[in-house]
N, C-alpha and C positions, 0 to 999 in steps of 0.2 A: 664198253664203248666200241662201236664198230665204225671204222673209217675205211672207205673204199677208194682206192686210187685208180684213176682211169689213165692208161697210157695213151689213149687216143685223144684225150682232152687237150685243148690248146692252153688251158690254164696250168700254170706251174704247180708242181706237187705241193709245195708249201702252201699255196693259195687254196688248193683243194682241201688240205687238212684244216686250214684256218676256217674256211667256209663251212665245213661239216661240223666242226666243234662249235662254232658260233651258232649254227642252226640247232644243235642239240641243247645249247644253253637257252636260246630264244624260245624253243618249244617246251622247255621245262624238263626235258629228259635228263639233263645234267642240272643238279640242284646247287644252290648257293652253298659254298663250303666243301662241296664234293671234290675229292682229289682226282687229278688227271693222271694217266699213266706217265711214268718218267719219260723224258725225251728219249733216253737210251732204249727203254723198253718198247716205246711206240715205234722207234726206228727199226728195232729188231723185228717186231710184229709185222711191219709193213715192208720190211726188206729194203729200206732206204737209208740214206745217210743221216746221222745224228744232226748234222748241220742243217738239214732240211727241216727236221722236226723242231730244232731250236728256233729257226726263223719263223715257223708257224706259231710257236708259243710266244715269241717276242711280239709278233703282230697282234695276237690276242691280248697280250698284256698292255700294249700301247693303246688299244681301243677299249680297255677297261673290262674285258670279259673275264680275265683271269688275273690272279696275282701269284707270285712265287715267293717262297720262303727258302733261303739258302739252307741246304741240308735236309729240307723236309719235302720239297716238291712244289707242284703247281696246283692251284685250287680255283674253283669257280668263284668269281667275285660276286658280291652282293649286287643285284641288278635293280636299278631304279626303273620301275615300269614305265614312267613317263618318258625317261631318257631312251629306253628301249623302243618305245613307240616312235619317238622322234627319229631315231636312227633308221628304223625300218621305213618310215615315210621318206626319209632322205634317199635311201637306196631305191625305193620305188620311183621317186621322181627322176633320179639319175637314169634309171633304166628306161623310163618312159621317154625322156629327152632323147636318149640314144635311138629308141624305136621311131620316134617322130622324125629325127634327122635322117635315119635310113629310109623311112617312108618317103620323105620329101625328095631324097636323092633318086628314088625310083619313080617319082611322079605320082605317088599315092595321095589321095585327098583325105580330109578329116573323116568323111563318111566311111571310106574304105578301112581306115585305121580303126575306127570305132567298131566296124563289123568284125575285123580280125580279133580285137580285144574281147568283144562279146562272145565270139565263137570259142576262143581259148579259155575265157573265164567260165563258161558254162560246160566246157568239154567234160570235166570230171563229175558233173552232177548226174 
């Protein structure tokens, strides 16, 4: 499991770890029941505080992506595909609402926003 921390990101380190592990789970790179590195080992590998990795793991546990067993470690939780789809849809909607709000603040219309979305969506094709 490779986690990359960006020092230039405005996102807190624990949130970067949370987002990257979540993505690995959602893309299937981390499978149900697979163990995660211990909080101490991950902190050592990333050269960050154990408190930071603990917070990332706690957030993952709160959102149902992992579970922990005292003395054994943390593991990828069983994922309900329908729930995962709902979570992803919610995240997409929230981000689109933010983009719409920012666009309105700049005076962009729906047509311009659609053009930007279309451009970004097809950029990798």
